[in-house]
N, C-alpha and C positions, 0 to 999 in steps of 0.2 A: 182526403182521406181520412177516415177515422182509424186510432191505432187500433191494434187487437188488445184486449183484455188482457192481462197479464195477474190478473188476482190481485189480492188485498195486501198492503205491506202490513209485517205484523208489529204492532205495536208495543213497545219496550214497556218492560215493568217500571213503576216507580221507584225512587229512589230517594234516599234519607241521608242526613250528614252523617249519623252513628253509622250507618253501614259502610259510607266510604272511608270512616275512620277504621272501622275494622280491617277493610280490603289495605288500607295504607299500614296499620299494624304487621299483619301479616308481612305484606310486602317486605317490612322492615326487618321483621326476623329473620326471613327468606335469605335478602341479600344482604344486609347490613347497611342499608340505604333507603332514604324517604326516597317514594315514588314521585314523578315528574310527568309530565303532558309527554315528554318522551320516552318514558319508560315501557311502552307497548300495553300488549295485553294484562288485563288482571288477572293474576293468574287463580285465584280463587271465586272468580265468577267468568265463567265461558260465555264469548259473546260480548264483553264488555272491554274497553279500551280507555287508559287514563289521558287520552287526549280526548274523547267523547265525553267523560265526566269532566274536565277542566270545561268542555263549551257548554254542559249542561248546569255548573255552579255558575257562570257567566250571564247566562241568560235566562236562568229560570226554569230550563225545562225539567220533565219526568217529577212533578212535585217538589223542585227544590225552590228556593227563596229569589236564587239569582244575585247578582251583583257581586258574586264572589271569585272566588278560582282555587285550585288546587292547593297553590303555593299560599296565600291566605289564608285557607282554611288548616293547614299544618302548622302554619307560623300562630296562629290564634289558639288552638287547640292542643299541638303538641310542642311547641316552642320553637321549629323549625325555622331556620335562618331563611328569610325571603332577601332574594338579591335585588328583587325590583322595589322593596320597599325596605330601603336600611334605614335604620335608627339615625337621628341626626346628630351631628359631631359639632363639637365647638374648639377653640383652640387652649381653652382650659383642661378639654378631656385629653386633649391628644399630648397635651405638655404633661399631665398625669400619668399618662401611660409611659412616655418616655421616660418623667422620672424613675416609674417604677422599671422600666426596663435598664436604668443606669444602676440602682440599686442589685437589680439581679445577677447582672453580668458584668459591671465595671466597665463600661462602654455605653455610648449614647448611641441612640438607633438611627440609621439610614433606611434608602429606600429598598436595599435588597437583605435586610434583616429577618426576613420571614414572617413568620406569624407576631402578632401583637401577645405579650405574654399579658395572661389576667383578662383577655378581652376575646372571648371564643369568637370562630370566623371572622375576627378582623387580621387584616395584614398589612405592615407597614408601606407595601407597593401601592396597595389602593388607597390608605392614607395619604400617601404624599400624593397621590393624583386627584384624589378630593381637595387637597389644600390648592394643586394649582389650577385646576377648572372649576374649581367652587360648585362643586356636587355636598350633597347632604348637610345642607344649611349654612355652608360653608363661602367666605367671600370671594375666594379664589384669588389667582395672581401671584400667590405666596409658594414656598414649597416646604417640605420636610426640614431641609437642613437652614434655609431662612429663618424658620421659625424657631428654630434650637441657637444661632446665631443671636438674633434679636433680642428673644426673652432669656436666653439661657447662657449666652456667651460663650457655646460653643465653637472654635477653630475650623473654619472652612476653606478649603484649599481654591474657592471659586471668591476669596474675600480675601485673599492676600494682601500686603503692602505692596505698592509699585517699587519695581527694580531701578537701577543706576548702571550705567558701565562702568563707572567708578566701584560702586560697589562689589560688582562680579569679580572685577579685575583684582581687588581685594580678597573676596575669598580662595581665588586662583592662586594668588601669590601665597597667602597662607597653606593650600592644599601641596604646592612646588617645597615649601619649607617643611612640611610633615612628614611625605613622604617620597620627597627627591622626584617626582615626576610633576607635570603639567595633567590636569584634570581632563577627562575626556567625557562624552555625553553619558557613555556609560560606567561612570567611574562611583556612582552610588549616591549616597545621601553627602552635603556639604558639610562640611565636619562646626565649621565656623555660624553654621546659620541653621538653628532646629526647623526643622520641618520642612526645608529646601533640599532639592536633590539638581544633579546637573543635568540628568533628563530634563526634570524643568523649565532650568535655566537656559537648557539649549531650545528649547520647544518655544518659550516667550521671545527669545532672540530672532528665530525665527517667525512665528506668526506677527509679532509685534503686540502682544499683551502686558500688562503691568506696567504700561509708563514707556516700556521700549519702543524704538521705530520700525521693527522688523526687517525683515530680507536679510537677517546676516546667520550666524550660529555661532557656538563656541569655539570649533575650531578656527574660523576666520578672523572672529575676536583675538584669540590669544595670537594667530599668525600677524594680523594689522599692530597689535600692541604690545605684543611682548618677541615676536620675531619666531614664535614655534611654527615648525614644518606644517604644513596642512596637508593630510595624505589626498583630501576631497579636492586639492587645488596641487595637482602635479603637472610637470612641462608635458608639453605636447610631446608626442611620439611618431616614429616612421618605422618603415619596413627597414630602413637601410641602418638604423640605430639600433634595432632589435638583434639585426643580422650580425652587425659588428660586435654586441656582447655575447652573441651564440658562437661566434669564432674564437672569442677568447675564452671564452668557457670550455670548450671542445681543445683549444691547446692547453689549458691548464689541467683539466682532469681527464682528457681521452674518450670524454663519452659527449654526445650532445644534449644540451639542458631539455627538461621537459618540465610540466607545472609542478614537480616536485622538487626541484631542485633546489628548493632555498632563495639565498639573498644573489642577486647579481653582483659579481665580482666587479670591483671599480664604478659601480654605479649605487652610491649611497641612497638608500630610502627603495628601490628598486626589488621587487622579487617578481621570480620567475610566474609564480601564480596570478599575481595582478596584471602582469604582461600579458598572458595568457585568456584572463577575464577581458581585457581592454580589446584584445583581438578579436573576441568574441561577440563583444555586446556593443564596441564602436567609440569606448572612450578616447579621451587625451588624443584626440585628432584623427583616429583609426577609423576605417569604412566598415569596419565590423563583419559578423560574420563568417572570420575564418578562426584559426586557433595557432597556439606556438607550433604543433605537431602538422599543422597543414601547410603553413609559413615554411618551415625547415624542409619539408619533402618538395615543394613548389621550386625554391631557392637555392637549395643546398642538397638535394636528392635524397634526404634523410628518410629511412622506412617509419612510412604513418602505420599504426598496428590497427588503428580504428579505420583505416580506409585501404585495406589493402587488394592485390588486384584478385582478380576473377581466377577463380581454376575451372579447368576441364578435365574429364576421363582421360580425353587424348593427352594431353599435357601431361598429365601424374604417369601413364603409361610412358611417356619419353622419359620422363625423369628414371623412372625404374630402368628402362631398357640402359640406361646411360649406366645406372650404377651397377648394373647386372656387368655390363661390360669391363668396369673400370675392377669391379672387386672379385668378380665370379659368382656372387651370392644374389638373390633377389634381397630388398631392403626390407626389414620390419619397422615396425612403431618407435623402435628405439635405436633404430642407425645412425640418429644422428641428424646434421645439416645434408639436404639436397644439393648435391654436386651441379656445379654452374645455373643453380638457382639462390643468389644472395638472399640472405633471411627467410629462407625456408627450412623448414625442419619435417621430418616425417610424421615426427608424433603430431604437428599441425595438421600435415595433409591427413593422417587417420582421424584426428577428432572432426576435420570438416565432414569426410566421408561419412561419421558415423550418426553427427547431427544436423548436419546439412548447415550451409553457409558458404558466400562466394559464388556462388554459380553452381554448388551440387546440391544435388536432392539425399535426404537422410536416408540411415536403414543400410549401410554399408561397410564396410572397411577397406583398408588396404590389403590387407591379407584375402579377405572373399575379392576385391576387385583383381588380383593378380592370379588368383585361383579361376576366375571365370573368363579372362582374357590371356593369360599365359600360362596356365596350365599348372602354378605354380602348387605341389602338394600342402595343404594346409590341418594342419592336427586337429583344429576345431572344426574345420566343415570340409570332412575328407569326400571324394567322391564317389559316385554313386556306383553301389554292383548290382548286376545281374546272377542268375544260377548259372547259365549257360558259360560265362566268364569262369566263375568261381570252379565250375566242373574241368575246363578246359586247363585252367591252373593243375587243379590235381592230378591229371590225367598226364600231363606233364611230368609233374615231380614223379609218379609213379614208375614213368619211361626212364626218367633219371635215376631213381636210387630203388628202384624194387619195390618198393612199398608205397600203398596209400598213405596218405599225409593224417596226421592225427592232429587234436587240438590243443597243441603247444605253442609256446611261443618263439616259435623260430620263423623267422622270415620267409616270406614267399620270394622263390628267386626272380621267378617271372614277372614278379608286381613289385618294383622298389618302395619301401615303406611298408609294406602289408606285411603280417602276422596272421599265421594258420588258425591261432588263438583268436586273434579279432575276427578274422572272417565266421570263425566259428561263433561267437556272441553275436554277429549281427544276421545271422541266418536263425539260430534261435530267436532273440528279440525282435526282429523284423526292422532292423534299423537297413539306412542308406540304402532305402527302395527296393528291398526285398521284403517278401511277404511275412516269413517268421514261421516259428513251428518245424523248423528244420534244422538240422545237424551235419558235422560232416561227415560223421558216423551211418547218417541214414542214406548220405548222397554215394556210398560206396558201391552196395551192390547197382545202384543206377547207372553208375560210370562206369563199371566194370560187366554191362551188358544185363541186367535185368528186363524181364518182360515189360513189354509197351506199357500196359497198366499201373505198373510200379513207376514208371518213368514221369508218365502224366502228374500221377498224384504227389510227387517230389517237385515237379515244373509247377503245379498250380499252387503251391503250397500249403500240404499238409500241415495240420496241427496237431499232429499225433506226434509224441515223443518216440526215439527211436528204441 
C-alpha cells in the first residue's frame, strides 16, 4: 500500500563559515561562553541548532566543505581550546611549568594544585593523568610526583626510606625523654625525624610498608618492647566483674555509675565510658547489644531512664487519686515525686502527656486530664458555660441579696471558682461556649420576666450591646 503524500520537505538554506562564526560570536557575547553541540538552539537563527551545524560541518552539507566540526572551527578561527584536540605535551614542557609554579608559589605543584599558571586551559590534574596514561604524546607510566622526584629531586612521601623496629623505638624513647609520655598514633610529627609522623609510622607497622613486616601497631610495639599498657589490648570483661565494680562504686559514692562517671575505682586503666562501649559493641569478650544502664537495670534493679515502663491514663489517674487521698489536693506538674511510684515525678508525667511517649498520645497535660476525668477546676481550661446556667445563678443571687448581680470581681456563691466579672466577660466575648455579644446587664430584664421576644433574642446570642 502506498503511503499518503505528505508534501515536500522544505530545503534548508546554505551556510557559510563566516555566518556560523557570527552566530558563535553573538552566543559568546550573550552567555560569556563559546557554543558547543549541546548548546541547544542558535539564538540569532530561528530553526537552527548547534548540533545540526556540527553535523553539517562534519559531512559537508548545506554548502560547507566538510571534514570539520564546531570545536575545530572555533579553535582555528577564534583560538578556543578544543578538548578533543589538545596540543602535545613533553616532559620538558611540564618541568618548565613546574619550575614557574615554584617561582610563583614557593612550592612544587601536585595533582591537586588547580590550574597551571601561565598555561591557559591546563590543569595539573590533567597533566598528571596524561603522564600516567600516556596521552598527548607522553610515554605514560609515570606521574607528576615521580617526574619531580626524578628530574628535580623533590621529596615524595611515596618514596621514603625504609623503616626498622629499632629506629622506631629510638624515636619513641626520644619522645618519652622530651615529653614524659610515650607516643601515640595521634601524637603528631616525630620530632627527631623530619617529615615523619606517628600516624604514618603506625600505618606502616599495620600494613607492612617501608620494609616492615606488618600486622602490628605502634601501641603493640611499645607494649611488647617497652611494657607500655595498650588500651586496645585490655583484659577480658565479664558481667560479674562489672557488677562488682558497680557495687563498690555505689557503696563509695551513694550513686550507681553511668557512662559519665569517669574512672573505675580500684581498676587502674578502666573507665565507665569504655565499659559502656564494650557492653554495646561486644568488645573484650562481652556479647554486645547491651549497655551499662541495661545491665544495672536487669541485675540490680536500677531505673533506666532510656527504657522506662509504659504509662496509661488509668495508671496516672490511680496515682492522682492516691495523691488526693493522702494530701487532700490534686497533683500539679510541680508536685514532686509520685507517691508509691519510685522514680516517677509529676513533671515527667505532665511532659509525657504533652509531647507523647511511653505509650501516651501527645496533646494533653496533667491539668487537662484531671479536668476531664475528675472534674478538677483548671484555671487555664475552665469548664463550658450556658446562658441558662448563668441565669439560674443570677436568680439565686437576687433571691439571696435582693439585687441583680453586677459585673464586679465578686465570687459566684453557687459556682465555686467563678466571679461575676469573669462571667460578664465570657458573655461579651463569646468564651467558654457562649455565643457572645451579651452581658449581665442585658440579661436582667430577661431573668426578671421580660417578654418572650426579648428572651429569644438573648438565648440566641444577640450581638447588640445593652
